[in-house]
C-alpha positions as CSV (number, residue, x, y, z in Angstrom):
1,M,18.0,-184.9,30.2
2,A,15.2,-187.1,29.1
3,E,15.2,-190.8,29.8
4,L,15.5,-192.8,26.5
5,I,15.9,-196.2,28.2
6,A,15.0,-196.9,31.8
7,V,17.6,-198.4,34.1
8,N,17.2,-202.2,33.8
9,T,19.1,-205.3,32.9
10,A,17.3,-206.4,29.7
11,Q,18.3,-205.5,26.2
12,A,16.3,-202.5,25.0
13,D,16.0,-200.1,22.1
14,S,15.1,-196.5,22.4
15,V,12.6,-194.6,20.3
16,D,14.0,-193.0,17.2
17,V,15.6,-189.6,17.7
18,T,15.5,-187.3,14.6
19,L,18.1,-184.6,14.4
20,V,18.0,-181.8,11.8
21,I,21.2,-180.2,10.4
22,T,21.4,-177.5,13.2
23,A,20.6,-179.8,16.1
24,A,22.9,-181.8,18.4
25,A,22.1,-184.5,20.9
26,T,24.0,-185.8,23.9
27,F,23.5,-189.5,24.9
28,L,24.5,-190.6,28.4
29,L,24.8,-194.1,29.8
30,K,23.6,-194.1,33.4
31,G,23.6,-196.5,36.3
32,G,21.2,-197.0,39.2
33,S,21.9,-195.4,42.6
34,D,25.7,-195.7,42.1
35,S,27.3,-193.2,39.8
36,N,30.0,-195.7,38.7
37,L,29.1,-197.8,35.7
38,P,30.0,-201.5,35.9
39,R,32.9,-202.7,33.7
40,G,31.6,-204.1,30.4
41,T,28.4,-202.1,30.3
42,V,27.6,-201.3,26.6
43,A,25.0,-199.4,24.6
44,L,25.2,-198.9,20.9
45,L,24.4,-195.7,19.0
46,Q,22.7,-196.6,15.7
47,A,21.8,-194.6,12.7
48,K,18.8,-195.5,10.6
49,S,19.4,-196.3,7.0
50,G,16.2,-197.2,5.1
51,T,14.6,-199.9,7.3
52,Q,17.8,-201.0,9.0
53,Y,20.0,-199.6,11.8
54,I,23.8,-199.3,11.5
55,T,26.0,-199.0,14.6
56,V,27.9,-195.8,14.4
57,G,29.1,-195.4,18.0
58,Q,29.3,-197.0,21.4
59,L,28.6,-195.9,25.0
60,D,30.4,-197.9,27.7
61,D,31.9,-197.6,31.2
62,T,35.0,-195.8,29.8
63,K,33.1,-193.5,27.4
64,P,29.6,-193.0,28.9
65,M,28.7,-189.9,26.8
66,L,28.5,-189.2,23.1
67,V,27.5,-186.0,21.3
68,V,25.9,-186.3,17.9
69,N,26.0,-183.3,15.7
70,A,24.6,-184.7,12.4
71,A,21.3,-184.8,10.7
72,G,19.6,-188.2,10.7
73,V,17.5,-190.6,12.6
74,F,19.3,-192.3,15.5
75,R,18.5,-194.8,18.3
76,V,20.3,-196.4,21.2
77,R,20.4,-200.2,21.7
78,K,21.3,-201.1,25.3
79,L,22.7,-204.6,25.5
80,A,21.6,-207.0,28.2
81,S,23.7,-206.7,31.4
82,A,24.0,-208.2,34.8
83,I,23.7,-204.8,36.5
84,A,20.9,-202.4,35.6
85,V,21.8,-199.4,33.5
86,G,19.9,-197.0,31.2
87,V,20.4,-194.2,28.7
88,D,19.4,-190.5,28.8
89,Q,19.4,-187.9,26.0
90,N,19.3,-184.1,26.1
């Protein structure tokens, strides 16, 4: 897995991830040294439409992994949190 967003507490946006029709990507919310994610931790999966981003999915402490199997341009927006978390992508 490659790190899209480093483990931190600030809001952060990943770089754009471009998927072609035959590609799939896995996005994983991760914590620091503890494998348990704090309750209320959220990162949004967003698809690019023109110059805007539209939220199409959510990573959180109950669903820390999403698999995208669609062509398009995507990014992850990690919301600010009291405890440091980050996002990886395969």
